[in-house]
N, C-alpha and C positions, 0 to 999 in steps of 0.2 A: 404216084406212090400210094398204095393202100395201106391202112393202118388198122390193126385189130387193138382196140382199146383196151381189151381184157389182158393183152400180153404186156401192157405197161404197169400192171400192178406192182411189180418189184420197184420200179422207179417211184411209184406213189408212196408205197410203204416205207421205202427208204428216204422219203422226204426229198426226192430229187426230181419231182414232177409237180408243175403248177398248171391247173386247168383254169383258163380264163374265158368267160363268155364272148367278149369282144364284139357284141352286136352293134354297137354305136360307134366303133372305131377302136384305136388302140387304147386299152385302159392305162391310166396313169401308173398303176402298181407294177406294170411289166418291167419299169426301169429299176425299181427296187429289187424285183426277182433277178433281173439280169445281173445286178451288182452282187447280190448275195450268192447266186450260183458260181460266178466268176471267182468271187473271193473265198469260196468254200471248196467244194468237190465237183462243181459243174452240175447240170441237170438239163431237163426237157421242159419247155414252155409250150402249151398247147392253146392255140386261139380258136375260139368256136366250139369249145368243150366245157361242160359243166360237171361238177362232182356231186352226186346225189347223196341223199341221207345215208343210204347203205353202203356208202363209200365207192360204188361203182361209178364209171365214167359214162357220160351220155354226150353224143355229138349233136350240136345244135346247127353247125353249118355257118358259113359266111356269105354274104350276098355279094361282096366284091373283094375276094382274097387278093387279087393282084394289086389293088389300090392299098390295101393294108401292108402288103410286102413292101411296096415303094415307101409308104409312109415310115414303116420301121427302119429301112436303110437310111432314109434321109435323117431321121432323128439319131440314130446310133453313130452316125458319122459327123454329127454336130456337136463340137466340144462344149457348147453351152448346155447339152443335154447330158452327155456321158463324156468322161475324160479320155476313154480309149475304146475303140472298136476291136475286139479280140475274135470276131467271127469272120469266116470265110463264107464264100458264096453258097457252098453246099450245106452250111449250117442251118439255112433257112429254106423251107420247101412247103409248097401247097400239096396237101395229101388229101386222100379220100377215106372218110370214116363212116361206114354205114350208109354209103351213096351221098353223103354230104361233104362239101369242101371245108377243110380246116387247115390251119398252118401249124407246122411243127418247127420249133427253134431249138436247136441243140446248142447249149452253152458249155464250152469247155471250161476246166479249171484254168484260171489264168496263171501264166508264168510269173515267178516271183518278181521278175523286173517289171511287170506290168501292174502289180498290186500297189496300193489298193485301187480296184475299179470302183469309180464313184460316180453319182449323178450331181449335176449342178457344179458349182465353182469351188465348193469347200469340201475337201475329202473328210473333215471331221464331223460334217453334217450329213454328207451324201453316201458314206460307205456303208454297206449292208453285208450280213452274213446269214447263213442258213442254220437253224437248229430244229429241235422237234416241234416247235410252236410255229415255225414259218420264218419270214424275213424279219431280222431285227437290226436296228441301227447299231453300228460298232461303237464301243467304248473308245475314248481317246487313246488308251494304251494299246488297244488292238490295232489301230490306224498307225501309231508310231512303230510298232513291231513290223507291220508290213512295210513301211518305209525303210526301216533298218535292213530288212532282208533284200531290198532292191540292190543294195550296193555290191559290186564285184570285189570290194575289199572286205576281207573277213573281219568281223567284228572284233575278234580277240586279238587282232594286231594294233588296236588303238593304243596309244601311249597315255598313261595316266600321269600327267605332269604335276599333280598335286601330291604324288606319294613318292616314296624313297624306298631303296632296297631293304630298309628295316622292316618292310611288310612281310618279308619272307621268313618261313620257318626253315632254318638252315639244317636242321636235323632232316627234314623231308628232303631237301637238296641233296644231302649226303646219301640218303637212302636210294634216291634216283640214280646218283653216280654209281653206287654199288650195283644196282640193277643193270645200268649200262655196261659196267665193267664185266659183269657175268654174262651178259648177252653178246657183247662185242669187245672182247678183251683187248684187242689191238686198236681200238678207236683212239684217234689223236686228241680228242677232247677230254679224255678221262682225268688227266692230271693237271689241267690248266687251273689258274686261281678261279675262285667262285664267281667273280664279276665277270671274267672272260667267258667262263663256261655258261653262264646265264645269258650273256649276250649272244653267243653262237647259237643257243637254243632258240632265241627270239623271245626270252622272258624279260630281258632288260634291253634299253635303248638308251644311247647318249643323246640328250637334248642340245639345243643351240647353244647353251651356257656351259656345255661340258660336264653336266651333271647326270647321273644315272637314274633313270626312271623305269618303273616296271610296266609291262604291257598287261592288257587284260588277261591274256593267256598265262603269263607268269604268275599274276596275282591269283588266279583261280587254281592253278595246279600246285604252286609252291607256298601261297600266302597263309597267314593265320586267319582264321574265320572272322575274328573281330575286325580285321583290315578288309576282308573280302566284302562284308556287308556295307562298308562305307561307300562302295561303288554299286553294289547289288543288294539293295535293302531287302528283296524278296528271297535272297539265296538261302537254301535249306536243304541239306542232304539227310535222308532218313532211311535207316535200315530196320525192318521189323521182321520178326521171326515167330511162328506159331508152331508148337509141337502137337497140336490137336487136343490138348487138355484144357484149353480156355477159349473163350469166344474172341478175345483180343489177342494182341501180341504178348508172347511169353518172354521175349528177349528183344532188345532194341539198342540202337546207338544212333545218335543224331550229331550233326556238325556243331551245333551251338552248345554242347555240354561242357566244353572248357577243359576236359581231361585229355583231348588230343588236338591235333592242328586244325581239323575241320575242312582240309583242302581236298581237291579232287584226286590227287595221287594217292593219299593216304586212305581216303574213302574206297577207292577202287580195290586196293589190296585187302583192306578190312572186310569189305562187302563180299568179294570174290572168294576169300578163305571160307566165309560163313556159307555162301551159295554152294560151294563145292563140296561140303561135308555131306556124306551119305549119299552122294551121287556117284554111282559105279564103284570108284575105289576111293579111300581116303585121300585127300588132297591137302598138302601143307606148303606154306612158303616159309623159308627160313629167314634169319635175320638179315640176309643180304638180298632178300626178295627174290631168291632163286626158285624157280618152279620145280616141284618134286612130284613124281608119279603122274605126270600130266597125260590126259586122254583127250580124244576128240570132243568129248562132252564138256571137259573143263576149258578147252580152248574156245568152243562155242559160247559158253557162258561168259568168258572173259570178252569175247568178241561183242556179244549183245550188250554188256554192261558199258564197255567203252564206247560203243556206238551211241548209247544214250547220253553219256557225259560230253562227248564232243559235238553232239547235235542240239543239246539243250540251249534254250534261250534264258539266261539267267536273270534278265530284266523282267521276265514274265511272272505273273502270280502263281503261287503254289510252288512247292520245291520238287526235288528229284527224289522219288519214293521207290525203294526196293522192298518187295515182300516175298518171304518164303513161307508158304503155307503147305500143310500136307498135300502132296500131290501136284502143286503148282507153284511157280515162280512168276511174279509180275514186276516189271521195270517200267516206271512211268516218269517221263521227263517233260519239263515245261517246254513249249514250242511246238509247232506243227511240223510235218514234212515239208521240205522245200522244193520236193518233186512229188508227182502223184504216187501213191503208195503202190500202185500196180508196177511202175518202173522200178521202184526201190526193190520190190520182191522178185523182179525179172533179173536184176543185177546188171552190171556194166554201166550204171548211171550214179555218179557220186557228186553231190552237192552239198559237202558238210557245212554247217554253219559257223564252226570255229576251225578253221584249217591249221592254225598254229598248235592248238591242242591236239589235233590229229596227228600233227608231225611229231610233238613231244612223246605221244604214246607209241607211235610207230618206231621212234628211235629205240625203245626199249622192247621191241617185238611185240607190241600190243596193237591190234586194230588193222584195218585194210584201207588202202587208198583207192583201189580200183572199183569200188562199188560192189564187191563180191561178198562183203560181210554178212549181209542179211541172207542171201542164198546159201552161204555156207552153213548158217545156224539151221535153216530149213533142211538142208541135206543131212546134217548130223542127226537131227531129230527123226528124219525119215529112216535113216540107217539103224537107229535104235528101236524103230517100230513104235515111236511114241506118237501121241496126238500131235497134229500140225500146230506149230506156234501161230498166234494170231496178233496182228497189229491193228490198232484202233486209232483213230485220230479225232479228237474232240476240239471244240472251239468255245471261246468265252468262258474261262480262259484257254488259250491254245495248249494242247496237251497230246503227247503221243504215248500210247500204252501197249507194251509188249506182254503177251500172256504165253508163258512156257509151261505146258503140261509136263510133269515129270511122271508120267504112267504109261505103261504098255497099252496099246490098243485093246488088248484083252481085258483091260480094267472096265471096259464098257460092256462086258459080256452079261454082267448082272442086270443092267438096264435092258439090254436086247432080250435076255431071257424073260425078264419081267414083262417087257412089252408084248412078247409073244404070248405069255400066259394070260395077259390081260387083253388080248386082241379084240375081244368083243366089248371090253370096258373102256378102252382108250381109242380116240381117234388118231389118225396119222399125224395131225398137228400136235397132238399132246405127246405122241411118241418122240417127235422131234426135239421137243423141250427136254424130255426125260433123258435122252441121249446125250444132250449137251451137258446137262447136270452131272452125268456119270463121267464125263471127261474132265470137268472142272466144277467142283462142288461150291466154289466161291464166285462163279460167273454172275454177273449183274443181269438184270432184266434188259438194261440198254444194249449189253453186249449180245444177248440172245437176239434182240430185236434186229440188230445188224446182220447177224449171221444167217438168220433164217429169212430176213427180208420182209418183216411184217412190223407193224406198229408196236410201240411198247404197251399200249393198252391191250392189244391182242395177246402179247406175251403175259401180261398180268392175269388176263382172264384164263389162260391155259395153266398157269401156276395155280391159280385158286382152284381150278377144277381137279387138279392132280392132288393138291392137299385135301380137298373135300373127300376124294376117293381114297385117301390114306395110302397114296403111292409115294409122296414125298412129304417131308416136314422141314420147317425152318428152324435152324438152331442159331440162337443169338439175334442180334439186331438186324434191321434191314441193311445197314451200312457195313457192319463189321462181321456179320454171321456168315452161315454157309447153309447149303442144301444137304439133306440126307435122304437117300432112297430107302424106303421101307421094305425089306426083302420078305417079311412074312405076311 
């Protein structure tokens, strides 16, 4: 196998490549990198390679690569070194780079049943992940979250034996009934008593003493906010809207305000009503939660929002935040993907974190069970000729962010024309950044870094150059502001 080190730049800029000199044998840090790649998004380890000051890769070669390969396999299969070997034979290969022998190790993203992948005997001391700075030791909460995700039993099926049915907001339960009645008027559960209705939904379970106890799913979707935070101290739902007249939100509602239930069901319809306004045709939900004037765009928005709610990890830090800014909607939920993003985007793969919540939304015609939800959103956006939605996955804390540009592809014409007019003034790299800003004025430097495949430092340099040349300007703060393209 011959390797062109220059072609690995995207891995390096995306922080998924680690070059190690390995002249005196296997470096100890290789195991931290193995753990971090496995617990994040995978990556490539190169032995016998160094990274120079200008960020280019240089092959140093290995005197006895066969010996190092054997040493590597011996260690990775030793449970005193690592708890699990997730590699196959073809993941480790001796390669030729510039005429010198090196070793390439391709570490895949570990399946959730295998996580955490750790070194030594203690997962709380030996679990690592990858971020922009390299490998870092996981916080205890991160390790606990990975252990939670190992289980084949859905987290939201757990029975909360210290709570009673009094935690429920029964006005929410009635709204849910009305929605079910409108969607499935002949359903046999519609008119049964509340406790029986909630049992059949999986929101209530009878314990060994014959007492009714709520499940996590029941608490989250029907509970009062002040009861939900007893089990989930980090629970927080946040909807923000900006009409373009202010740097921050101009309208907002949150789960802890006390003037509404604060549960998932009511948040879903409150947020969906607001998200759907001014998108294609006015969209309203009447007092029975019946959908009116629904279009593919509205259904896709509902799908995207429900997907975030049923896949969130409500034990995780930071809440679920929905933002509607001019030209863009973002939906960010706590918790990472349980399958690689590539599989989720392709469709046909479904591994929801909260299966009972998914069932409860499916009962009223919301959401997909087949893994087709994300591809459906992408398809609708493509049919509308809008910019492609983007998913990002962040760690520490775990977070999934969906960006939905609500703008026609032609919205980037200004940037394209400007880039053409300034052909001699702008480099191709600067034009890339300009086009991203034209598609999403609120895009972060980190998001640009991931999309283009370069470091955040490189993006910052390009932004500064564009600003110095009076092509763009920043409006508002780094965190809450947005970019403007200067057309004159």
